[in-house]
PLY file of the C-alpha trace (Angstrom):
ply
format ascii 1.0
element vertex 215
property float x
property float y
property float z
element edge 214
property int vertex1
property int vertex2
end_header
-108.07 -3.51 -149.31
-108.78 -7.29 -149.03
-109.31 -8.60 -145.10
-106.73 -11.16 -144.66
-107.59 -15.01 -144.58
-108.86 -16.30 -140.95
-108.09 -19.65 -142.37
-105.71 -21.92 -144.88
-107.94 -24.56 -145.86
-105.72 -27.16 -146.95
-106.75 -29.90 -149.12
-104.20 -32.61 -151.14
-106.04 -34.62 -153.69
-106.16 -37.57 -156.10
-107.21 -36.45 -159.84
-109.72 -39.24 -161.01
-113.41 -39.01 -161.81
-115.42 -40.53 -158.68
-112.75 -38.74 -156.36
-113.13 -35.15 -158.48
-116.88 -35.88 -157.56
-116.26 -36.22 -154.04
-113.89 -32.92 -154.27
-116.74 -30.78 -155.85
-119.50 -31.60 -152.74
-116.28 -30.81 -150.71
-116.22 -27.59 -152.47
-119.38 -26.45 -152.34
-119.65 -27.29 -148.58
-116.68 -25.12 -148.20
-118.37 -22.31 -150.07
-122.21 -22.41 -149.13
-120.97 -23.22 -145.19
-117.88 -21.12 -144.24
-118.68 -17.82 -142.48
-115.20 -16.18 -142.02
-112.83 -15.46 -144.45
-110.70 -18.04 -145.90
-107.76 -19.31 -148.18
-107.88 -22.47 -149.81
-105.51 -24.49 -151.44
-105.55 -27.59 -153.22
-103.08 -29.43 -154.39
-104.45 -31.21 -157.47
-101.66 -32.51 -158.68
-101.71 -35.23 -155.81
-102.01 -39.26 -156.96
-101.51 -42.33 -154.66
-97.74 -42.77 -155.52
-97.07 -39.25 -153.83
-96.46 -39.06 -150.03
-98.95 -36.92 -148.69
-97.05 -35.82 -145.62
-94.20 -33.48 -147.49
-97.33 -32.40 -149.69
-98.83 -31.03 -146.19
-95.90 -29.50 -145.11
-95.18 -27.65 -148.33
-99.32 -26.32 -148.41
-98.89 -24.84 -144.55
-95.42 -23.38 -146.01
-97.08 -21.79 -148.76
-100.72 -20.66 -146.61
-100.84 -16.85 -145.91
-103.44 -17.08 -142.54
-102.45 -17.55 -138.89
-104.13 -20.75 -138.84
-104.23 -23.86 -141.10
-107.12 -26.18 -141.07
-106.23 -29.74 -142.88
-108.98 -31.36 -144.78
-109.22 -34.51 -147.30
-111.20 -34.10 -150.62
-113.91 -36.75 -149.39
-114.83 -34.67 -145.84
-117.54 -32.46 -145.78
-118.03 -29.55 -143.80
-121.59 -29.22 -141.78
-123.20 -25.33 -141.88
-121.18 -22.87 -139.81
-118.00 -25.21 -139.13
-115.62 -22.52 -138.60
-117.08 -20.41 -135.77
-116.31 -23.30 -132.77
-112.63 -23.38 -134.14
-112.39 -19.50 -134.39
-113.96 -19.19 -130.69
-111.79 -21.50 -129.20
-108.11 -21.31 -131.35
-104.73 -20.45 -129.96
-101.31 -21.08 -130.90
-100.21 -23.86 -128.24
-103.64 -25.57 -128.76
-104.42 -28.01 -131.79
-108.29 -27.89 -132.15
-109.84 -30.97 -134.01
-113.88 -31.55 -134.71
-116.81 -33.96 -134.66
-115.99 -36.38 -137.29
-118.67 -38.61 -138.76
-118.26 -41.87 -140.86
-120.70 -44.09 -142.37
-118.81 -47.58 -141.37
-117.38 -48.17 -145.14
-114.28 -49.57 -143.15
-113.63 -49.55 -139.53
-114.63 -46.29 -137.59
-112.10 -45.24 -135.02
-113.34 -44.96 -131.36
-112.69 -40.86 -131.67
-115.40 -40.74 -134.47
-118.84 -40.75 -134.90
-120.68 -43.80 -136.84
-123.54 -42.67 -138.94
-124.80 -43.40 -142.10
-125.32 -40.76 -144.76
-124.17 -41.75 -147.80
-120.91 -44.03 -148.78
-120.33 -42.64 -152.24
-120.89 -38.95 -153.90
-123.67 -39.99 -155.19
-125.56 -41.18 -152.45
-124.69 -38.75 -149.66
-127.77 -37.47 -148.14
-126.41 -33.78 -147.01
-129.84 -32.37 -145.60
-129.85 -34.94 -143.66
-126.40 -34.70 -142.43
-126.20 -30.97 -142.07
-130.08 -31.15 -139.98
-128.07 -34.06 -137.34
-125.14 -31.51 -137.12
-127.03 -28.85 -136.73
-129.17 -30.61 -133.91
-125.91 -31.87 -131.95
-125.86 -30.83 -128.78
-122.59 -32.87 -127.20
-119.01 -33.28 -128.20
-117.15 -36.47 -127.63
-114.76 -36.78 -125.18
-110.94 -37.04 -126.00
-109.01 -35.35 -128.66
-110.71 -35.94 -132.11
-109.58 -37.28 -135.48
-106.44 -35.84 -137.64
-108.40 -34.38 -140.11
-110.14 -31.67 -139.97
-107.72 -30.15 -137.31
-106.47 -26.47 -137.12
-102.84 -25.77 -136.45
-100.98 -22.11 -135.61
-99.27 -22.05 -138.95
-96.16 -20.68 -137.43
-95.95 -23.55 -134.34
-96.43 -25.82 -136.86
-93.73 -25.29 -138.94
-91.56 -24.51 -135.76
-91.64 -27.94 -134.74
-90.81 -28.99 -138.06
-94.11 -29.88 -139.43
-94.90 -33.70 -140.10
-91.70 -35.14 -139.85
-90.65 -37.03 -143.15
-87.54 -38.90 -142.20
-89.93 -41.13 -139.56
-91.70 -42.65 -142.95
-93.73 -41.76 -145.27
-97.76 -42.67 -146.05
-99.81 -44.83 -146.10
-96.98 -46.78 -144.09
-96.18 -44.60 -141.41
-98.82 -42.15 -139.29
-97.05 -39.43 -139.13
-99.80 -37.13 -138.07
-100.68 -39.17 -135.30
-96.50 -39.33 -134.57
-96.79 -35.44 -134.77
-99.79 -34.88 -132.42
-97.37 -37.40 -129.85
-94.94 -34.90 -130.06
-97.30 -31.96 -130.16
-98.36 -33.28 -126.41
-95.18 -34.08 -125.17
-94.00 -30.59 -125.40
-96.81 -29.75 -122.97
-98.92 -28.59 -125.50
-102.63 -29.26 -125.53
-105.31 -30.40 -127.99
-108.73 -29.86 -127.88
-112.12 -31.07 -129.49
-114.81 -28.48 -130.84
-118.22 -28.91 -131.97
-117.49 -28.74 -135.26
-119.31 -31.15 -137.91
-117.43 -32.88 -141.02
-118.59 -36.20 -142.57
-116.27 -38.34 -144.28
-116.86 -40.62 -147.03
-113.44 -42.85 -145.38
-110.84 -43.26 -148.15
-112.54 -42.22 -151.11
-110.08 -41.72 -153.17
-108.71 -45.35 -153.16
-110.27 -47.50 -155.88
-110.42 -50.90 -154.05
-112.83 -48.69 -151.99
-114.97 -47.14 -154.62
-115.36 -50.77 -155.53
-117.06 -52.14 -152.52
-120.51 -53.54 -152.46
-121.62 -52.00 -149.56
-121.15 -48.56 -150.58
-123.85 -49.45 -153.63
-126.29 -51.33 -151.95
-129.42 -49.80 -149.70
0 1
1 2
2 3
3 4
4 5
5 6
6 7
7 8
8 9
9 10
10 11
11 12
12 13
13 14
14 15
15 16
16 17
17 18
18 19
19 20
20 21
21 22
22 23
23 24
24 25
25 26
26 27
27 28
28 29
29 30
30 31
31 32
32 33
33 34
34 35
35 36
36 37
37 38
38 39
39 40
40 41
41 42
42 43
43 44
44 45
45 46
46 47
47 48
48 49
49 50
50 51
51 52
52 53
53 54
54 55
55 56
56 57
57 58
58 59
59 60
60 61
61 62
62 63
63 64
64 65
65 66
66 67
67 68
68 69
69 70
70 71
71 72
72 73
73 74
74 75
75 76
76 77
77 78
78 79
79 80
80 81
81 82
82 83
83 84
84 85
85 86
86 87
87 88
88 89
89 90
90 91
91 92
92 93
93 94
94 95
95 96
96 97
97 98
98 99
99 100
100 101
101 102
102 103
103 104
104 105
105 106
106 107
107 108
108 109
109 110
110 111
111 112
112 113
113 114
114 115
115 116
116 117
117 118
118 119
119 120
120 121
121 122
122 123
123 124
124 125
125 126
126 127
127 128
128 129
129 130
130 131
131 132
132 133
133 134
134 135
135 136
136 137
137 138
138 139
139 140
140 141
141 142
142 143
143 144
144 145
145 146
146 147
147 148
148 149
149 150
150 151
151 152
152 153
153 154
154 155
155 156
156 157
157 158
158 159
159 160
160 161
161 162
162 163
163 164
164 165
165 166
166 167
167 168
168 169
169 170
170 171
171 172
172 173
173 174
174 175
175 176
176 177
177 178
178 179
179 180
180 181
181 182
182 183
183 184
184 185
185 186
186 187
187 188
188 189
189 190
190 191
191 192
192 193
193 194
194 195
195 196
196 197
197 198
198 199
199 200
200 201
201 202
202 203
203 204
204 205
205 206
206 207
207 208
208 209
209 210
210 211
211 212
212 213
213 214
């Protein structure tokens, strides 16, 4: 009998050659760097005209694990990323990791600016993973909305992302959900789990930016 998954990893994905290159690294990092039982859901039919938030809601409903991890296909998880999430997990808290971004676009002050490459081909995985292994501090405050760990049934009981309020990319329904979560008296917490983000890599304009291809 197979042991149930500890977490369902949820990834929406835009099927396009350069975006696919990022997904291959994303999936390889999951396979190589995950030390727990996991279920993987990838919505490979996603395209820029399809709203992300209903897609996330549907994938959470489909998940079989008690906890779900939201991830993008241009995000690369560091070795043993799951342990801090699993050790801290509780239904009344949303957990965020430490998101490292190269600065191809502005880096939110919740995240860490560190350049380990701005395209899939230029991603210096060994350097990033060494950096993640040496990190001994976690920035203050709650982190970014992805990667983040959610209790599946609690997410669904709160209605998930409220698609009546608007749609991607015009309304940040993920941030609105976090606000609703906190207002309900529940908690957020950051854990020492590192992830590297190419930043909007599925956007063709971002893929073609000169800053990503120099140096």
